Backbone as a printed PyTorch tensor [residue, N CA C, xyz], in Angstrom:
tensor([[[-19.8260,   6.2270, -17.6400],
         [-19.6200,   5.1220, -16.2750],
         [-20.3430,   5.2620, -14.9100]],

        [[-21.2850,   4.1470, -15.3200],
         [-22.0640,   3.9770, -13.7310],
         [-21.0130,   3.5340, -12.2670]],

        [[-21.3810,   3.8840, -11.2810],
         [-20.7700,   2.7440, -10.0640],
         [-21.1030,   1.4060, -10.5410]],

        [[-21.8710,   0.9150, -10.9960],
         [-21.8950,  -0.7140, -10.6840],
         [-21.0720,  -1.0170, -12.1520]],

        [[-20.6070,  -0.1250, -12.9090],
         [-19.7500,  -0.8890, -14.2640],
         [-18.6280,  -0.1960, -14.0550]],

        [[-18.0140,   0.1410, -12.5020],
         [-16.7720,   0.8720, -12.5570],
         [-16.0570,  -0.2170, -12.7430]],

        [[-14.5400,  -0.1790, -12.4900],
         [-13.5230,  -1.4170, -13.1100],
         [-13.0050,  -1.3100, -11.7280]],

        [[-12.3030,  -2.7330, -11.1660],
         [-11.8790,  -3.0520, -10.2830],
         [-10.2940,  -1.6570,  -9.8310]],

        [[-10.0560,  -1.2780,  -9.0170],
         [ -8.8490,  -0.5540,  -9.0460],
         [ -7.4950,  -1.0570,  -7.9930]],

        [[ -6.3730,  -1.1160,  -8.8420],
         [ -5.5910,  -1.7630,  -8.5830],
         [ -4.6730,  -0.6860,  -8.1930]],

        [[ -3.9240,  -0.5520,  -6.7360],
         [ -2.8310,  -0.0250,  -6.6560],
         [ -1.3710,  -0.4180,  -6.8560]],

        [[ -0.5200,  -0.0540,  -7.8810],
         [  0.8900,  -0.9030,  -8.2450],
         [  2.0060,  -0.4620,  -7.6280]],

        [[  1.6730,  -0.9730,  -6.1170],
         [  2.6930,  -0.1090,  -5.3340],
         [  2.7300,  -0.9260,  -3.9940]],

        [[  3.9600,  -1.4410,  -3.3610],
         [  3.8380,  -1.7170,  -1.9030],
         [  4.1730,  -1.0160,  -0.9810]],

        [[  4.3300,   0.2300,  -0.8210],
         [  3.9850,   1.0980,   0.0350],
         [  2.7000,   1.1740,   1.0560]],

        [[  3.0970,   0.8870,   2.1690],
         [  1.9170,   0.9810,   2.9880],
         [  1.5100,   2.3780,   3.2560]],

        [[  2.4700,   3.5000,   2.7100],
         [  2.0030,   5.2330,   3.0260],
         [  0.9240,   5.3700,   2.1480]],

        [[  1.1300,   4.7930,   0.5980],
         [  0.6080,   4.9050,  -0.6660],
         [ -0.6670,   4.5370,  -0.3140]],

        [[ -1.0160,   2.7700,   0.5200],
         [ -1.9270,   2.1450,   0.5030],
         [ -3.2220,   3.0600,   1.6650]],

        [[ -2.2120,   3.5250,   2.6600],
         [ -2.9740,   4.3170,   3.7430],
         [ -3.5830,   5.5920,   2.9780]],

        [[ -2.9860,   6.7410,   2.1050],
         [ -3.5260,   7.5410,   1.5550],
         [ -4.7200,   7.0020,   0.5440]],

        [[ -4.1450,   6.1580,  -0.7040],
         [ -5.5990,   5.7390,  -1.2520],
         [ -6.9900,   5.2370,  -0.6200]],

        [[ -6.2550,   4.7590,   0.3510],
         [ -8.1360,   4.4410,   1.2820],
         [ -8.4210,   5.6480,   2.0420]],

        [[ -7.6160,   6.8870,   2.4040],
         [ -8.6000,   7.6040,   2.1720],
         [ -9.5920,   8.3210,   1.8290]],

        [[ -9.6640,   7.8500,   0.4840],
         [-10.3700,   8.5450,  -0.4550],
         [-11.8330,   7.5430,  -0.7810]],

        [[-12.1870,   6.6060,   0.1490],
         [-12.8400,   6.0550,   0.1240],
         [-13.6940,   5.2830,  -0.6350]],

        [[-12.6520,   4.5280,  -1.4850],
         [-12.5390,   3.7020,  -2.7810],
         [-12.6280,   2.4320,  -2.6050]],

        [[-13.1070,   1.3810,  -3.1820],
         [-12.3360,  -0.2830,  -2.8150],
         [-11.1980,  -0.3190,  -4.0530]],

        [[-10.1930,  -1.0430,  -3.2920],
         [ -8.8300,  -1.1190,  -3.9400],
         [ -8.3140,  -2.6980,  -3.2560]],

        [[ -7.2240,  -3.5900,  -4.7620],
         [ -6.6660,  -4.1630,  -4.1140],
         [ -4.9480,  -3.7010,  -4.5320]],

        [[ -4.2500,  -4.5980,  -3.8460],
         [ -2.9030,  -4.1460,  -3.7370],
         [ -2.1070,  -4.8790,  -4.7730]],

        [[ -1.3620,  -4.8390,  -5.5700],
         [ -0.5600,  -5.9730,  -6.2640],
         [  0.8020,  -5.0890,  -6.9520]],

        [[  2.0410,  -4.9670,  -6.0490],
         [  3.0810,  -4.3310,  -6.7860],
         [  4.0380,  -4.9540,  -7.6740]],

        [[  3.8570,  -4.6980,  -8.6820],
         [  4.8740,  -5.2450, -10.0730],
         [  6.1350,  -5.2470,  -9.6030]],

        [[  7.2750,  -5.8500, -10.1160],
         [  8.6150,  -6.2940, -10.0770],
         [  9.0370,  -5.3410, -11.4850]],

        [[  9.5110,  -3.9490, -11.1190],
         [  9.8080,  -2.9650, -11.9910],
         [ 11.0800,  -2.5470, -12.1330]],

        [[ 11.8150,  -2.6250, -13.1070],
         [ 12.9410,  -2.3110, -12.7730],
         [ 12.5310,  -0.5270, -12.9520]],

        [[ 13.8400,   0.0830, -11.8510],
         [ 13.5680,   1.3530, -11.7850],
         [ 14.9770,   1.9070, -11.9430]],

        [[ 15.4440,   1.7340, -12.7910],
         [ 16.9020,   2.5940, -13.4420],
         [ 16.1760,   3.3560, -14.5340]],

        [[ 16.7680,   4.5410, -14.6410],
         [ 16.8240,   5.5730, -15.7670],
         [ 17.8400,   6.4300, -16.1190]],

        [[ 17.7750,   6.3950, -16.7220],
         [ 18.9430,   7.7210, -17.4970],
         [ 18.5990,   9.1880, -17.6680]],

        [[ 17.4160,   9.2820, -17.1580],
         [ 16.8150,  10.8540, -17.2930],
         [ 16.7320,  11.6060, -16.1660]],

        [[ 17.1950,  12.6090, -15.8420],
         [ 17.7030,  13.4080, -14.7490],
         [ 16.5910,  14.8520, -14.6310]],

        [[ 15.5990,  14.7690, -15.4610],
         [ 14.5280,  15.8460, -14.9840],
         [ 13.7410,  15.1500, -14.1840]],

        [[ 13.6640,  15.8190, -12.5760],
         [ 12.4920,  14.9060, -11.2670],
         [ 10.9760,  15.1270, -12.0590]],

        [[ 10.6300,  15.5640, -12.3480],
         [  9.2380,  15.3730, -13.4650],
         [  9.2140,  14.2620, -13.9420]],

        [[  9.9510,  14.0270, -15.4200],
         [ 10.3090,  13.0030, -15.9730],
         [ 10.4250,  11.5580, -15.6490]],

        [[ 11.4690,  11.9050, -14.4560],
         [ 11.7670,  10.5970, -13.5040],
         [ 10.4190,   9.9630, -13.1410]],

        [[  9.8350,  11.1980, -12.0320],
         [  8.8350,   9.9450, -11.1710],
         [  7.3040,  10.2340, -12.2080]],

        [[  7.3230,  10.8280, -13.1800],
         [  6.1610,  10.3960, -14.0610],
         [  6.4720,   8.9570, -14.8560]],

        [[  7.6120,   9.0990, -15.5150],
         [  7.8560,   8.0080, -16.4570],
         [  8.1910,   6.5760, -15.2640]],

        [[  8.5370,   6.6450, -14.1280],
         [  8.2050,   5.5660, -13.6590],
         [  6.9520,   5.0650, -12.4720]],

        [[  6.4300,   6.6490, -12.8190],
         [  4.6820,   5.6570, -12.1870],
         [  4.1350,   5.0550, -13.2590]],

        [[  4.4470,   5.6590, -14.9240],
         [  3.9990,   5.0940, -15.7000],
         [  4.3760,   3.8620, -16.0190]],

        [[  5.6750,   3.5080, -15.9030],
         [  6.2400,   2.0100, -16.0250],
         [  5.5460,   1.1310, -15.0900]],

        [[  5.2760,   1.4690, -14.0820],
         [  4.2710,   0.6940, -12.5350],
         [  2.9750,   0.5320, -13.1740]],

        [[  2.6340,   1.3990, -13.4260],
         [  1.3710,   1.3460, -13.9710],
         [  0.5820,   0.4670, -15.1310]],

        [[  1.8100,   0.5980, -16.3460],
         [  1.6150,  -0.4570, -17.0500],
         [  1.9380,  -1.5280, -16.9410]],

        [[  2.4800,  -2.2050, -16.0460],
         [  3.3020,  -3.4450, -15.6130],
         [  2.0210,  -4.2090, -14.9150]],

        [[  1.5770,  -3.4000, -14.1360],
         [  0.3900,  -3.6330, -13.1420],
         [ -1.0370,  -3.9580, -14.2270]],

        [[ -1.3290,  -2.7970, -15.5560],
         [ -2.4790,  -3.1630, -16.3700],
         [ -1.8560,  -4.4740, -16.8820]],

        [[ -0.7980,  -4.5690, -17.3440],
         [ -0.4620,  -6.2940, -17.5580],
         [ -0.9680,  -7.0970, -17.0860]],

        [[ -0.8210,  -6.9390, -16.0740],
         [ -1.5060,  -8.3420, -14.6510],
         [ -2.7640,  -7.7140, -14.5570]],

        [[ -2.9480,  -7.0200, -15.0240],
         [ -4.6800,  -7.0060, -14.4620],
         [ -5.3620,  -6.1030, -15.9380]],

        [[ -5.5960,  -6.7880, -16.9230],
         [ -6.4220,  -5.8060, -17.8650],
         [ -7.4780,  -5.4390, -17.9360]],

        [[ -8.1090,  -5.7680, -16.8950],
         [ -9.4530,  -5.0990, -17.1850],
         [ -9.6020,  -4.2100, -15.7910]],

        [[ -8.4800,  -3.6240, -15.0690],
         [ -8.8010,  -3.1290, -13.8740],
         [ -8.2330,  -1.5280, -14.2180]],

        [[ -8.2960,  -0.8790, -13.2880],
         [ -7.6960,   0.0400, -13.2700],
         [ -6.3610,   0.5290, -12.5300]],

        [[ -5.5390,   0.6140, -12.8580],
         [ -4.2320,   0.4370, -11.9400],
         [ -3.7670,   1.9860, -11.8640]],

        [[ -3.1140,   2.4680, -10.7150],
         [ -2.5310,   3.0130, -10.3890],
         [ -0.9790,   3.2400,  -9.9970]],

        [[ -0.2130,   3.5930, -10.5870],
         [  1.0150,   3.7710, -10.3190],
         [  1.7180,   4.8740, -10.1370]],

        [[  2.7330,   4.8690,  -8.9270],
         [  3.1120,   6.2510,  -8.3830],
         [  4.8020,   6.0970,  -8.1380]],

        [[  5.4480,   7.0080,  -8.4470],
         [  6.7990,   7.2890,  -7.6100],
         [  7.3040,   8.6010,  -6.9850]],

        [[  8.0960,   8.2190,  -5.9390],
         [  8.5800,   9.8540,  -5.6580],
         [  9.7470,  10.1450,  -5.8530]],

        [[ 10.0830,  11.0380,  -6.2800],
         [ 12.1010,  11.5990,  -6.3720],
         [ 12.0950,  12.8810,  -5.1810]],

        [[ 13.0350,  12.8620,  -4.8470],
         [ 13.7450,  14.3670,  -3.9890],
         [ 14.9050,  14.6630,  -4.5810]],

        [[ 14.3010,  16.1480,  -5.0870],
         [ 15.1950,  16.4960,  -5.6290],
         [ 15.7100,  17.9510,  -5.2150]],

        [[ 17.3590,  17.8970,  -5.1890],
         [ 18.2170,  18.5990,  -4.1000],
         [ 19.2800,  19.3400,  -5.1930]],

        [[ 19.3400,  20.3120,  -5.4580],
         [ 20.6250,  21.5140,  -5.9990],
         [ 21.0530,  20.2510,  -7.2830]],

        [[ 19.6060,  20.0570,  -8.0650],
         [ 20.1130,  19.4090,  -9.4090],
         [ 20.4070,  17.8140,  -9.0100]],

        [[ 20.5590,  17.5670,  -8.2820],
         [ 20.4490,  16.0320,  -7.3100],
         [ 19.4720,  15.0950,  -7.9280]],

        [[ 18.9750,  13.9600,  -8.0620],
         [ 18.1730,  13.1830,  -7.5590],
         [ 17.9140,  12.2330,  -6.2150]],

        [[ 17.4900,  12.2090,  -5.4160],
         [ 18.1080,  11.5180,  -4.5430],
         [ 16.6860,  10.1600,  -4.6260]],

        [[ 16.7190,   9.2080,  -4.5950],
         [ 15.9170,   7.9080,  -4.5490],
         [ 16.0080,   7.0870,  -2.9070]],

        [[ 15.8820,   6.2790,  -3.3380],
         [ 15.7770,   5.0130,  -1.6940],
         [ 17.2120,   4.8310,  -1.1890]],

        [[ 17.8550,   5.1140,  -0.2470],
         [ 19.1140,   4.7060,   0.4990],
         [ 19.2560,   3.0890,   0.1930]],

        [[ 20.4380,   3.0780,  -0.2750],
         [ 20.3790,   1.3590,  -0.2580],
         [ 20.8910,   0.2650,   0.8610]],

        [[ 21.8710,   1.4930,   2.0610],
         [ 22.5390,   0.9170,   2.5670],
         [ 22.7860,   2.4830,   3.8410]],

        [[ 23.2650,   1.8910,   4.9520],
         [ 23.3610,   3.2010,   5.7800],
         [ 24.0450,   4.1890,   5.7660]],

        [[ 24.8700,   3.8000,   4.8790],
         [ 26.2470,   4.7510,   4.1720],
         [ 25.1510,   5.5890,   3.3840]],

        [[ 24.7060,   5.3120,   2.2330],
         [ 24.0490,   6.0550,   1.4780],
         [ 22.8010,   6.7350,   2.3250]],

        [[ 22.5090,   6.5730,   3.0670],
         [ 21.1670,   7.1790,   3.8580],
         [ 21.9410,   8.0760,   4.6040]],

        [[ 23.0040,   7.9640,   5.3630],
         [ 23.7090,   8.7510,   6.0350],
         [ 24.0590,  10.2670,   5.3180]],

        [[ 24.5980,   9.6700,   4.1670],
         [ 24.9370,  10.4300,   3.3920],
         [ 23.8400,  11.8630,   2.5240]],

        [[ 22.6720,  10.9590,   2.5570],
         [ 21.6900,  11.6150,   1.8070],
         [ 20.8340,  12.4480,   3.1040]],

        [[ 20.9640,  12.1560,   4.3480],
         [ 20.2020,  13.1780,   5.4830],
         [ 21.1170,  13.8900,   5.5360]],

        [[ 22.9490,  13.9460,   5.5710],
         [ 23.4950,  15.2170,   6.0610],
         [ 23.6040,  15.9090,   4.3970]],

        [[ 23.1720,  15.3780,   3.4680],
         [ 23.6040,  16.7500,   2.1930],
         [ 22.0440,  17.5100,   2.4460]],

        [[ 20.4520,  16.7420,   2.6110],
         [ 19.4500,  17.3620,   3.5910],
         [ 19.6520,  18.2350,   4.3760]],

        [[ 20.0650,  18.2630,   5.2650],
         [ 20.3470,  19.1570,   6.6230],
         [ 20.2130,  20.6720,   6.6410]],

        [[ 19.3230,  20.9190,   6.7880],
         [ 19.0870,  22.2750,   6.5540],
         [ 18.8940,  23.3560,   5.5350]],

        [[ 18.8390,  22.5360,   4.8340],
         [ 18.6290,  22.9200,   2.9200],
         [ 17.1560,  22.5130,   3.0840]],

        [[ 16.8000,  23.1490,   1.6020],
         [ 15.2830,  23.3170,   0.6270],
         [ 15.4750,  22.1540,  -0.3810]],

        [[ 14.5540,  21.0360,  -0.3620],
         [ 14.6180,  20.4750,  -1.6470],
         [ 13.2900,  20.5660,  -2.2400]],

        [[ 12.7960,  19.7030,  -3.3730],
         [ 11.7090,  19.9360,  -3.8140],
         [ 11.3720,  18.3140,  -3.9110]],

        [[ 10.1040,  17.9700,  -3.6950],
         [  9.8350,  16.6740,  -3.6220],
         [  8.7750,  16.2160,  -4.9840]],

        [[  8.8900,  15.5920,  -5.9140],
         [  8.0650,  15.4740,  -6.6840],
         [  7.3800,  13.8840,  -7.1260]],

        [[  6.3240,  13.5190,  -7.1550],
         [  5.7210,  12.2900,  -7.1340],
         [  5.1220,  12.1610,  -7.9740]],

        [[  5.0370,  11.1180,  -8.7620],
         [  3.8230,  11.0000, -10.4920],
         [  3.0670,  10.0830,  -9.8150]],

        [[  1.8570,  10.3460, -10.7420],
         [  0.6690,   9.6510, -10.5070],
         [  0.7590,   9.0000, -11.8990]],

        [[  0.2680,   7.7790, -12.4060],
         [ -0.1210,   7.3570, -13.5230],
         [ -1.2390,   6.2510, -13.6080]],

        [[ -2.5430,   6.5320, -14.0650],
         [ -3.4540,   5.6340, -14.2610],
         [ -3.7540,   5.0620, -15.7880]],

        [[ -3.7480,   3.4380, -15.6110],
         [ -3.8550,   2.8120, -16.8120],
         [ -5.1130,   2.1290, -16.7370]],

        [[ -6.0660,   1.8190, -17.5490],
         [ -7.2790,   1.5420, -17.8190],
         [ -7.2700,   0.8200, -19.2140]],

        [[ -6.5360,  -0.3090, -19.5040],
         [ -6.4660,  -0.7810, -21.1360],
         [ -5.6510,   0.3080, -21.7920]],

        [[ -6.1960,   0.9040, -22.9480],
         [ -4.8780,   1.4830, -23.5120],
         [ -4.9370,   2.7570, -23.2300]],

        [[ -5.8920,   3.2160, -21.9790],
         [ -6.1250,   4.5410, -21.5090],
         [ -5.0300,   4.8330, -20.5620]],

        [[ -4.2490,   5.9600, -21.0050],
         [ -3.0570,   6.4300, -20.1330],
         [ -3.1880,   7.8570, -19.8040]],

        [[ -3.5340,   8.4340, -18.5580],
         [ -3.0360,   9.5860, -18.0760],
         [ -1.7730,   9.5740, -16.6700]],

        [[ -1.5430,  10.5850, -16.4870],
         [ -0.5260,  11.0430, -15.5360],
         [ -0.4840,  12.5210, -15.4190]],

        [[  0.2020,  12.4970, -14.4360],
         [  0.3330,  13.9050, -13.6770],
         [  1.5310,  13.6350, -12.3100]],

        [[  1.4650,  14.9810, -11.9670],
         [  2.4690,  15.1400, -10.6180],
         [  2.3150,  15.6860,  -9.6430]],

        [[  2.8990,  15.8180,  -8.6340],
         [  2.5920,  16.8460,  -7.4740],
         [  4.4930,  17.3140,  -7.1240]],

        [[  4.2990,  18.8170,  -6.9470],
         [  5.7640,  19.0340,  -6.3960],
         [  5.2520,  19.7700,  -4.7490]],

        [[  6.2040,  19.6300,  -4.2320],
         [  6.6390,  20.7250,  -2.8540],
         [  7.5860,  20.4740,  -2.2570]],

        [[  7.7580,  22.0480,  -1.6530],
         [  9.1590,  22.5820,  -1.6420],
         [  8.8430,  22.3220,   0.2090]],

        [[ 10.1780,  21.5390,   0.8560],
         [ 10.5470,  21.1330,   2.0280],
         [ 11.6860,  21.5170,   2.6780]],

        [[ 11.6520,  22.1380,   3.4990],
         [ 12.8040,  23.0880,   4.4890],
         [ 13.2850,  22.0440,   5.3990]],

        [[ 14.2190,  21.2720,   5.4650],
         [ 15.1390,  20.4920,   6.4540],
         [ 15.0630,  21.4660,   7.7960]],

        [[ 15.0220,  20.8010,   8.7390],
         [ 15.8460,  21.3470,  10.1100],
         [ 17.2350,  21.2020,  10.0640]],

        [[ 17.8420,  21.3040,  11.2130],
         [ 19.2870,  21.4430,  11.3470],
         [ 19.5750,  20.0880,  12.2580]],

        [[ 19.0920,  19.0670,  12.5740],
         [ 19.2320,  17.8370,  12.9810],
         [ 20.7000,  17.4060,  13.2480]],

        [[ 20.6330,  16.8780,  14.3980],
         [ 21.9070,  16.4640,  14.7590],
         [ 22.7020,  14.9180,  13.9270]],

        [[ 23.9450,  14.7400,  13.9600],
         [ 24.4800,  13.6700,  13.5660],
         [ 23.8990,  12.5200,  14.8470]],

        [[ 23.6930,  12.9690,  15.8570],
         [ 22.9320,  11.5140,  16.6730],
         [ 21.9130,  11.5380,  16.2180]],

        [[ 21.0030,  12.4380,  15.6110],
         [ 19.7580,  12.2850,  15.2620],
         [ 19.4740,  11.0970,  14.0440]],

        [[ 20.2540,  11.6730,  13.0020],
         [ 20.8030,  10.5310,  12.3400],
         [ 20.9250,   9.4120,  12.1440]],

        [[ 22.0420,   9.0630,  13.1930],
         [ 22.4060,   7.6830,  13.4030],
         [ 21.1210,   6.9460,  13.9910]],

        [[ 20.4600,   7.4570,  14.8270],
         [ 19.5390,   6.9730,  15.4860],
         [ 18.1680,   6.5090,  14.7080]],

        [[ 17.8760,   7.5870,  13.8080],
         [ 16.7520,   7.0680,  12.5650],
         [ 17.6040,   6.2700,  12.0140]],

        [[ 18.6740,   6.0300,  11.1930],
         [ 18.9460,   4.9490,  10.7600],
         [ 19.4340,   3.4220,  11.0420]],

        [[ 19.4690,   3.8400,  12.5520],
         [ 19.4840,   2.5180,  13.5450],
         [ 18.1260,   1.9150,  13.3430]],

        [[ 16.9460,   2.8210,  13.4270],
         [ 15.6390,   2.4140,  13.4740],
         [ 15.3160,   1.5690,  12.1690]],

        [[ 15.9240,   1.4650,  11.3150],
         [ 15.9560,   0.8690,   9.9570],
         [ 14.4520,   1.4930,   8.4240]],

        [[ 14.5900,   2.5330,   9.3700],
         [ 13.3370,   3.2950,   8.4550],
         [ 13.7470,   3.9420,   7.3690]],

        [[ 14.7000,   4.6470,   6.7440],
         [ 15.3650,   5.4910,   6.0230],
         [ 14.8480,   4.6180,   4.4690]],

        [[ 15.0660,   3.2000,   4.6840],
         [ 15.2380,   2.5370,   3.5170],
         [ 14.4920,   2.4730,   2.3750]],

        [[ 13.0670,   2.2110,   2.4940],
         [ 12.1080,   2.3430,   1.4640],
         [ 11.5780,   3.9400,   1.4780]],

        [[ 12.2190,   4.9990,   1.5030],
         [ 11.7350,   6.3350,   1.3930],
         [ 12.5770,   7.0490,   1.0510]],

        [[ 12.1690,   7.7530,  -0.5210],
         [ 12.9520,   8.7500,  -1.2290],
         [ 13.7920,   9.6600,  -0.1780]],

        [[ 14.8880,  10.2580,  -0.7410],
         [ 15.9370,  10.8700,   0.4780],
         [ 15.8180,  10.5130,   1.6250]],

        [[ 15.3010,   9.1500,   2.1710],
         [ 16.0970,   8.5080,   3.2790],
         [ 15.2490,   9.0450,   4.2250]],

        [[ 13.9450,   9.5870,   4.2240],
         [ 13.4960,  10.7190,   5.3200],
         [ 11.8430,  10.1700,   5.1180]],

        [[ 11.0080,  10.6100,   6.1970],
         [  9.6580,  10.7730,   6.1010],
         [  8.8750,  11.6160,   6.8260]],

        [[  8.1880,  12.5190,   6.4860],
         [  7.9160,  13.6640,   6.8540],
         [  7.0380,  13.6000,   8.2130]],

        [[  6.0060,  12.6020,   7.8060],
         [  5.6800,  12.1760,   9.0650],
         [  6.2240,  11.4770,  10.5030]],

        [[  7.3360,  11.1930,  10.1100],
         [  8.0770,  10.3530,  11.2010],
         [  8.0270,  11.1510,  12.6360]],

        [[  7.3700,  10.9240,  13.7190],
         [  7.1190,  11.6800,  14.7850],
         [  8.2430,  11.7650,  15.7380]],

        [[  9.4250,  10.8070,  15.7780],
         [ 10.4120,  10.8710,  16.6230],
         [ 11.4130,  11.6650,  15.5300]],

        [[ 11.9600,  11.6780,  14.3270],
         [ 13.2630,  12.3060,  13.9970],
         [ 12.4950,  13.3570,  13.5190]],

        [[ 11.3290,  13.3710,  13.2610],
         [ 10.5700,  15.1500,  12.5170],
         [ 11.5410,  15.9110,  11.9290]],

        [[ 12.2060,  15.4860,  10.5820],
         [ 12.8660,  15.9640,  10.2340],
         [ 12.8940,  17.3020,   9.2880]],

        [[ 11.7290,  17.4860,   8.9110],
         [ 11.0860,  19.2560,   7.9460],
         [ 10.8230,  20.0560,   9.1580]],

        [[ 11.1240,  20.8320,   8.7820],
         [ 11.2730,  22.2810,   9.2290],
         [  9.7670,  23.0500,   8.6510]],

        [[  9.8030,  22.8090,   7.4970],
         [  8.7600,  23.9300,   7.0460],
         [  8.1440,  23.0540,   5.5020]],

        [[  7.1520,  23.0820,   5.0830],
         [  6.9090,  23.1350,   3.3220],
         [  5.8790,  23.4770,   3.1310]],

        [[  6.0510,  23.8910,   1.6050],
         [  5.2270,  24.5800,   0.8480],
         [  4.4060,  23.4670,  -0.2620]],

        [[  3.0710,  23.7820,  -0.2080],
         [  2.3010,  22.5870,  -0.9770],
         [  1.7630,  21.6860,  -0.1280]],

        [[  1.4380,  20.1930,  -0.8770],
         [  1.0230,  19.0070,  -0.3720],
         [  1.8900,  18.4840,   0.3710]],

        [[  1.3590,  18.0530,   1.3530],
         [  2.2700,  17.0200,   2.3550],
         [  1.9400,  15.8930,   2.0620]],

        [[  0.6350,  15.1010,   1.7040],
         [  0.6230,  14.0330,   0.8460],
         [  1.4890,  13.6650,  -0.2030]],

        [[  1.6010,  14.6930,  -1.2100],
         [  2.6810,  14.4820,  -1.6950],
         [  4.2260,  13.3920,  -1.3790]],

        [[  4.3220,  14.4240,  -0.1080],
         [  5.7230,  14.3680,   0.0760],
         [  5.5810,  12.7610,   0.3440]],

        [[  4.7560,  12.0200,   1.3660],
         [  4.2780,  10.7980,   2.2690],
         [  4.0920,  10.0860,   1.2230]],

        [[  3.9780,  10.2730,  -0.3010],
         [  3.9540,   9.4740,  -1.3650],
         [  2.9600,   9.5460,  -2.1220]],

        [[  1.9050,  10.1740,  -1.9200],
         [  0.1820,  10.0190,  -2.9910],
         [ -0.1030,  11.2190,  -3.1620]],

        [[ -0.1200,  12.6780,  -4.2960],
         [ -0.9170,  13.6220,  -3.9150],
         [ -2.0960,  13.5820,  -4.2410]],

        [[ -3.1840,  13.0660,  -3.1480],
         [ -4.1270,  12.7180,  -3.7860],
         [ -5.1570,  13.8220,  -4.3210]],

        [[ -4.7370,  15.0560,  -4.5060],
         [ -5.6240,  15.6730,  -4.8110],
         [ -5.2670,  15.6840,  -6.5140]],

        [[ -4.2710,  15.7970,  -6.8100],
         [ -4.0960,  15.5290,  -7.8490],
         [ -4.4630,  13.8200,  -8.8360]],

        [[ -4.5500,  12.4260,  -7.8100],
         [ -4.9770,  11.4560,  -7.8690],
         [ -6.4450,  11.5640,  -7.8360]],

        [[ -7.2820,  12.5260,  -6.7420],
         [ -8.6130,  12.5190,  -7.3310],
         [ -8.9230,  12.8640,  -9.0220]],

        [[ -8.5670,  14.1890,  -9.0200],
         [ -8.6300,  14.4720, -10.8230],
         [ -8.3820,  13.7690, -11.7520]],

        [[ -7.8220,  12.6680, -11.5880],
         [ -7.3790,  11.5500, -12.5140],
         [ -8.3630,  10.5490, -12.4940]],

        [[ -8.5360,   9.9750, -11.2780],
         [-10.0740,   8.8540, -10.8860],
         [-11.1850,   9.9940, -11.5190]],

        [[-11.3240,  11.2710, -11.5650],
         [-12.7960,  11.7370, -12.5080],
         [-12.7260,  11.6720, -13.5120]],

        [[-11.3550,  11.4390, -14.5960],
         [-11.3440,  11.6710, -15.3110],
         [-11.9390,  10.4410, -15.9850]],

        [[-12.0120,   9.3000, -15.0120],
         [-12.1830,   7.8220, -15.6560],
         [-13.9860,   7.5130, -14.5110]],

        [[-14.2380,   8.7220, -14.0820],
         [-15.8160,   8.6320, -13.6380],
         [-15.7380,   8.2360, -12.2250]],

        [[-14.5720,   7.9130, -11.3670],
         [-14.1940,   7.0270, -10.4550],
         [-14.8060,   8.3540,  -9.2780]],

        [[-15.7830,   8.4240,  -8.3800],
         [-16.0360,   9.0720,  -7.5460],
         [-15.2320,   9.2120,  -5.9980]],

        [[-14.6190,   9.8600,  -5.1820],
         [-13.8630,  10.0880,  -4.1510],
         [-14.5020,  10.7420,  -3.2790]],

        [[-14.1370,  10.7790,  -1.7400],
         [-14.2840,  11.3870,  -1.1200],
         [-13.2220,  12.1700,  -0.9380]],

        [[-13.4280,  13.6070,  -0.1590],
         [-12.5690,  14.3360,   0.7930],
         [-11.9980,  13.7920,   1.2180]],

        [[-10.3990,  13.5520,   1.2520],
         [ -9.6710,  12.9440,   2.7680],
         [ -9.8600,  13.4410,   4.0230]],

        [[-10.0180,  12.7390,   4.7300],
         [ -9.3060,  13.0860,   6.1610],
         [ -8.1880,  13.1550,   6.7020]],

        [[ -7.2010,  13.5130,   6.0160],
         [ -6.0300,  13.9100,   6.3160],
         [ -5.1840,  15.3690,   6.9660]],

        [[ -3.9260,  15.1560,   7.4350],
         [ -3.5560,  16.5880,   8.0840],
         [ -3.5950,  17.5220,   6.8740]],

        [[ -2.7440,  16.9000,   6.1420],
         [ -2.7460,  17.4450,   4.8490],
         [ -3.6790,  18.5890,   4.2020]],

        [[ -3.7350,  20.1320,   4.4430],
         [ -4.6880,  21.2700,   3.9650],
         [ -5.0730,  21.1150,   2.5150]],

        [[ -3.8640,  21.1800,   1.7910],
         [ -4.1020,  21.3160,   0.4260],
         [ -5.3110,  20.1050,   0.1680]],

        [[ -5.3590,  18.8930,   0.9270],
         [ -5.8640,  17.7510,   0.1780],
         [ -7.5290,  18.0460,   0.9500]],

        [[ -7.5290,  18.4110,   2.2490],
         [ -8.4780,  17.9690,   2.9650],
         [ -9.5400,  19.5490,   2.7020]],

        [[ -8.9700,  20.0290,   1.6720],
         [ -9.8370,  21.4240,   1.9260],
         [-10.7870,  21.5700,   0.3810]],

        [[ -9.9100,  20.4170,  -0.3870],
         [-10.0150,  20.3540,  -1.7250],
         [-12.1490,  20.6680,  -1.8710]]])
């Protein structure tokens, strides 16, 4: 596939963080977030993340049959429990208290659909949270920030800064593992640039 023949790219996500990360790859794209039911009876974090990413990509592909559609979903896995986006302050508080001072895993699934072609992968990152206070939790909840984020937190938040350390891809925790995405895009002959991001795993590829 030549650059002139490359399909339009659609990001099937309303996340501003995913939009920013995809933009770092230097590919033109548009955003169209489908309305997808994210309920699932699956408990394995990889199957959940990849399954929901596939569901979103397929929904986007139905609306844009000539486009290469990117779907993604992030889950937080803590001691056998999956944490999605908190629905209210009570749930956000409970999630952040459960995560405090502990290590968990963040899994982000990525799926690409172009017509009948489908490929999917995922990123995994181990994250150690710091021992933040109840007052810090309440301030973060009051900011309104937790409610569109898996686990109710953002690794990149400069005020709360909940993460003590992590192993692996930081972009994966933010919401889009760029290394895996670049590999998937290459399958469709889509050229990408090395992203200028703080994540060493992605910027040193």
